[in-house]
N, C-alpha and C positions, 0 to 999 in steps of 0.2 A: 573270032570263034572259041577263042580261051575263056573270054568273059562269058559268053552264052553257057558254055559247059560249066562254069563255076556256078552260074546262076541256076542252071537245073540241077545241078548236086545239093545247093543249100534248100533247092525247093523239095526235093526227094526227101532230104533230112529233116525239114520241117513236117512233110506229110508222116514220114514214119515217126517222129516223136508225139505227133498229136494222136496218131493210131494206139500208140502205146501208153498214152495218159490214161491214168484210172478214171472212168465216169463216175459221177457223183451218184451215190446209190439213192433211188427214190425211197422217201420214208413211207411206211406201211403201216396202218392201223389195222388191228382185226377186232371185229366186234360181234359177239353173240348176244342175242336179245329174244326175249319170250313172248312178243305181242306181233302174231303175224300180221293182224287186221292194219298196221302201221308201217308194214316192210316196204310197199311202193313209195310212200313219202319219204321213209328214210333212205331207200337208194337212190332217190332222186337228189336227197340234200346231200349226201355223201358224193354224189357224181359232181355236184356244183361246187362242194368245199375242195375236191381236187383240182376243178379247174381254176379255182381261185388261189390256192395255196399251193398246189403241186403235191400235197400228202395224199397218199389214196388211203381210202378207208373201205375195208371189204367188210359186208354185212352180212350176217347169216342169221336169219330169223327162224325159230325153233318153237312150235307151241301148238295149243289146240290139239286136233287128231292127229297131227302129221308127226309129232316126235315130242320127246321130253326132255327139255333142255338141262335138267338136272342130271341125266344119264349121260348126256351128250359132253356135258362139262367134266364129268368123271373120266370118261375115255379120254378126254383131251389131255386131262393131268396125268393120267397114266402113260399117255404117250409123250408127255413133256411139250404138249402144243397148247397150253391155256391162251386163250384169247387175250388180248389187252385190255377189252372192257366186257364186263359181262354183268346181269342183274342179280340182285338178291331181293327177297321178299319179304325180310324179317328176321327175328332172332336167330330161328333154327337155321335158316341157310348162310346167314352172317357168320355164326359159330364154325359151321361147316369149312368156310374157307378163309376164316380169319387170318389164317397164317401168312396168306399170299394178297392179302389186300392193303393197298398203299394208303398211307396217311394224306388226307386231301385238305387238312385244316388251314393251308395258308391260300387256298385257291380264291381268285377273286369273287367267285358267283355266292362263296359263303355267308357273306352279309346280305345278300338279297332274298334268302330263304330262311323259313322258320321249320321246315321239314327235312333238313338234311339227315341223313342217318349218323348218329352218333355212337361212339364207344367211350363212355365217360365224356371228356371234354373233347375228345379227338373226332374230327370229321371223317368220315369214311365211306359214305355214299353219296351221289349225287342224285336228287329225286326226279324220277321219270316226268312226274305230273303230280297233280293233287286229285283226290276223290274227296267227296264228303256227304254227309247227310245229317238232317234234323228231322224236322216234322216237316214235309212238303204241304203247302197250303194253296187255296185257290182264293186269290187276292180279291176278285169279284164277288165271290160269295161272303167273304168276312165282310166286305165292306158293304153289302147288301144286308147282312143280320147285325151291322153296326159294332162290329168288332174291330178293336186296332191290333194288328198282330204285334205291336210293341209289347202288349199286356202279356204275351205269351212266352214268359221267361220263368216261370215257376209253378208247381204242382197246383196251387191255388188260383193261379191265373187260367189253366186249362180247365180247372174244375168249374168255374163260371162261365167260361167261353164254350165249353162243350155242352153245358145245360142249355144256354140260350139256342145253339146251333139244333140241338135235339127238338127243342119246342118250335122249332121254325122248319122243319124238314119239309112238311107239305108246301109251305110258302118258297123254299128254297127248290124245291123239286129234286131233294137228295132221296136215297134209299138209307143212307147211314152218314154219320158224323166222319168216321176214321174209316180208311181201307187199309187193312192190316191181314196178313195172312200167318198163321201159327201151326198150321198141320203137317204132318210128315212131308219131306220134301222142302219144306218153306222155313227150316229149323234156322237157316242162315239170317233170316229176318229176326228172330227172336234172339236164339241162343250165341250169335256171333254180334250182330248190331246192336239191338236192343240192351244185350247183355252188357255193352261197353258203357250204357249210360250208369252203369253201379259202380264200374271201375274207374272212369274218366271224367264223369260231368262234375263242372266247376272247379277242376284241380288247374293249376298252371299248367301250360302246355309243355309236355315232357315229363310230367311227373308221373310215377308208377308206385306212389305212396300206398293207394288203397288195395292195387292188384298185388302188390309185393305182401301186404299185410296179410290178405287174403291166401297167398301161396305160404305163408309163414303158419296160418291157422289163426289167426286174429281177425275176428268179424264184427264189424261195427252194426250192433243192432239196430240202431235207430237208422242209418243209413240204408240198411237191408229194408227194414219195414217201410220206408218212404219209398224205395224204390219197388218194392212189391206193388204198393198202392198204385204207382203209376202205370205199371203193366197192368194190373186190375181195370183202371180207369179207360186205358186204351182199348181194352178188350171189350169192356161194359158199352162203349158207344161204337164199336164195329160192326160191320155186316155179318151177323153170325155165320153165315153159310161160306163168304169168302174166308173168314177168320179160321173155320174149322176144316174147311175141304178146299177153300179156294188155291189155285196157283198163281203164278207170277202174272200171267196175261190178264187173270180176272181180277187180281189185285192193281195193278195198274190200268187197267181197262176202266174200272169203276170212277177213278179219279179223271181220267182222260174226258170219259162221258159225262163228267160233271154230277155224278152219282154219289159223291162223298166231297168233303171239303178238305180233309187231311189225307195223305198218303205217307206210310212208313217205307220210304225207299231212299236212294242217294240219287245223286247227279247222272248216274250211269243210266237211266230211265229216260234222258233226254231224248234218244232216239225215238223211244216209244210215244213221245209227245210232240211230235213236229206239228200234229196236226190240230193241237190244242187252240182254242179261240178265246181264252181266257189267261191273265195274268197270274203267275205262280212265282213262288219263293219258299226259302225254308226259316223256320221258325225253331229255336232251340229244343231240348228235350225238356219237360217238366218233372223230372225224376226225383226232385228236391224239393223241401219247402223254402229252402234260399232260393235267391234268383241267380240263376245261372245263364247269363247271356252269351251263348255261343255254340257252335254246332261242331260234330266231330270231322275234323279235316287231317289227311294224311296223305304220304305218298304211297301209292299202291305196291310200288317197286322202286327200287334205286339201283344205278348203274355204280359198280366199284371198279377200280383199276388195279390191275395186274402189277405187284410192286415189283416184280422182276421183268417188267417190259424193257426192251431197248430203247423204246421209244416214248418213255414215260412223259417228258416235257411236251412233245406232240400231242400225246393223249389229252393231256391237261389243257392245252391251247385249244382242242376240238371241242372239249366239254364247254369250255368258256366261249366259243364262238356260238354255240346254241342259246346262250343266254344274253349276250350282249350286242349281236349283230342282227341286222333287219332280215338276213336270210334264215339265221336259226330261229328266231323268234317266229316268223312265218311259218317255219316248218312244225314247230310245237302246236301253235294254235290253228292256224287256218289249213295247213297240210294233213297233219295227224289228228287234228280234231280235240287236242287235250288242254284242259286247263293249265297254264304254267304255275309251277311253283316257286316263281321269282317274282318280286316285288316291283321289279325295274320292267318289267314286260308290262304293257299296257293294252295290248290287244285282247280283245273280248271274244271268249268262245260264243258259238251260235246258240246253245241252249239256254233256256231260262234259268233252270236249275243251278246249270254250270256257271253262270254269270252270278247266280247268289251265292255259291261256293268261294267264288274269286272274291266277292265282295265282304264277305264275313272274315276272309283269309286275309285280305288286304287291311281290315281293321284291327287285325290282331286277335279277334274274339273266336278263337278255337281251342278245342280239347283235343287230346291224344286218341290214337286207338291203342286200347290195351288189351284187347280180347285174345289177341294172338300170343301174348303170353301163357295163355292155358292151351293145351292141346286140343287139336280138332276134335278127337275122339271124345274127349270128355264134353264139348260143346254140343256135338252131334248126337252122341249116344245117350248122355246123360241129362246136359240140361235140357236139350230140345224136347224131349218128352214129358218133362216137369210143366215147361210152357203150356204145352199140349193140352195137359190136365186140367190147367186152370181155363184154358180156352173152351174146353169142353164141358166145363162147370162140374168137373168130377170133384174138385177140390174147392175149398174156400180160400180166400185172400191168404188167411191165416195160415192155413195147411200149405199153400203153396211157398209161404215165409219160411215155413220149417223145412221143406224137401228141400229149398234151394241152400238154407244152412247147413244143412248135413250133407248136402251133397259137396260143398264148398270144403267143409270141414274134413270130410273123409279124402277129397283131393288133395288137402294139404298134408295129410299123414301118409300118402303112398305116392306123391310124386317129389 
């Protein structure tokens, strides 16, 4: 009986000690992101990650018409509840949060991407995906016209090709050679994306030399003149109705219906081209007399890490999981439908233009996005109407060049 009492006493002590022992606290990562369209895919990936590692990832998506992430982050900062991971979309937002952004330079994924966000030599941003644009072309129509897309790497190459296509419009069944919109509401095509040809075409990736020179008031007259001729060339061979009054749907629709050979858009139009019955890809912009064999590719946003996170290493491990595991790669490409920004990911996105962007990026033939070094107001309110004047034939190409020159010179003195 005494032995039984002793055993019972020992058992009760053991239970008491177990109950009092501190339980291991679960690691929780908080993540706020600005793409509601990938929320379901991201939530599923986070749940799978927790099942695999025990690390809980709480994802909050904020964007579109539902809420503004910038305002939410400011409220979080004031309350001392900043998330562990959040996105930035360029220099303006990086500078706003720079003081709390962690240095990710030593991360294993850095060697696998050309589009990490950098502050000097320091890597601070994980690219969400990549997007890109050049001149989208109908490969079948080019073949029918006897034009090799590999010749489309300079201004002179386009001059020759566009003239041939113009002469064969009836034979090809097209209304215009180029589908491009330049009127009000479409200034993002001209004063954002096309403007970047002036700033980045032909430069080493990451170079801001031309943009910084313009910001300092130094304007390369030759480069500006060649660029103006490129814009004028596109406008000359564009459908004039679409060019001056067309919207996104009419511009993309002309290309989808094979009424134009070229489309001035990026891979984000893949969703509108699912019913296309022809092969397509991107060719470089011909804004220079020199050969510029590349297209404009960058991340539309980057994930940054709160340097004050109590789970900093766990956050870094989670980002690496997206790049190096089957589950992470499947999430990026198949579930979220994005072009991976990492060279080691061999999965192919479904859209033809996205595949083309990925191929250019894998070959290292890419140029930066530098248009966002200039304010949105300058691009939309000053530059956009200048392009529109040329589209409307209200000014000559020489006058267009002067207007651009004067606008850039004024900007340099006021910003």
